[in-house]
N, C-alpha and C positions, 0 to 999 in steps of 0.2 A: 837699070834694066839688065846689065851684065850679071849682077849678083842674082837677080830673079832667075836668069837661065841656069846659073850654076846651081842654085837652090832646086829648081825643077829637075835638072839632071840628076842631082844627088837624091832627090826623092824617087825618081824613076828607078835609078840603081838600086835604091834601098827597097822599092816595092818588088823589083825583079829578084832581088837576093831573098827577100821574104817568101816569094812565091817558089823559088827554087828550093829554099830550105823546107817550106812547107810540103811541097811535093815529095821532096826526098824523105821527110819524116813519115809522110803518109805511105809511100812505097815501102819503106822500112817496116812500118807497122803492119802493112799487109804480108810482108815477108814473115814477120815474126808470128803473126796469126796463123799463115799457113804451116809454118814450122811447128807451132804449137799443136794444131789440128793433127798433122802427121804424127806428132809424138803421142797424143792421146789415142790415135788409131793404133799405133804399134804397141802401146802399152795395154790396150784393150784386147789386142790379138794375143799378146803374151799371157795375159790373164786367162784368156779362153783356153789357150793350150795348156796351161797349167791346171785349169779346171778339169779339162778333159783327161788329162794325165791322172789327177787324183780321183776322178769318177771310175776311170779303168781300174786303178789300184783297188778302190773300194769294191767294185763288182768282183774282182778276183779274190779279194779277202772274203767277201760273202760266200763265194762258192767254195773256198777252202774250209770256211767255218761249217758250212752245210755238209761237207764231206766229212769233216772231224766229227760232227755230231752223230751222223749215221754210223761211222766206224766205231765211235764210243758205245752206240746202242748195241751193235753187233758183238763187240767184245763183251759187253755185260751179259748178253744172252748166252755167249759161249762159256763165260765163267759160271754163270748159274747152272747151265747143263753139266759143266764139269763137277761142280759141287754135288748136285744131285746124283751124278753117276758114281762119284766117290763115296757118297753116304750109302748107295746101294750096294756097292762092293763090300763096304765095312759091314753092313747088316748081314750079307750073305756069307761072310768069311767064317769058316769053321776051323780050317787048318792053319797051321803056322805060316805056310806059303800064301794062303789067301789073305791072312792079316798083314803080312809083309806087302802084298799087292795093294791092299787098301791104304796102307801108310804111304806108299809111293804115289798113288793117286791123290792123296791129300797134299802131300808135298808139291806135286805138279800143280795143283790149284794154287797153292800159296805162291809158288815160283811165278806162275802167270800173273797173279794179282799184283805181285811186286813189279814185274816187268811193265804192266800196264800203267801202274802209278808213276814209274820213273820216265816212261816213254815221252810224255809231253815235254818234260824238262829237257831230255836229250834232243828233241826236235827243235825246241826254242833255241838251245845253245847253238845247234848246227845252223839254224836261220840266222842268228846273230853274227856268227863267225864267218858267214859267207862273204 
């Protein structure tokens, strides 16, 4: 009978240990799940912030592109007007001074065209070097 009591006590202690171990594992698992959920939430918020930042940059780039396209169109119109004006001056040139003036007008057009071709590269380099 004494052995049965000791065996019963041992089984009871074993059952209590298993219950404590099981509840500890359950609580630890709950903590891990909560930590993982918090981690997922923080990662999602970081991704949302990054997405908003990239969307803002994209909208700014779209605005800059639209401005660049309109500026390019204006510059082309100005160059076309300058070419036409230089041709008119050349056609109407009778004296040496008028011919010299026509050459200067053509040179101004060529200079403006060269500047307009190089300007985007200069702006790009300035943007990269910021």
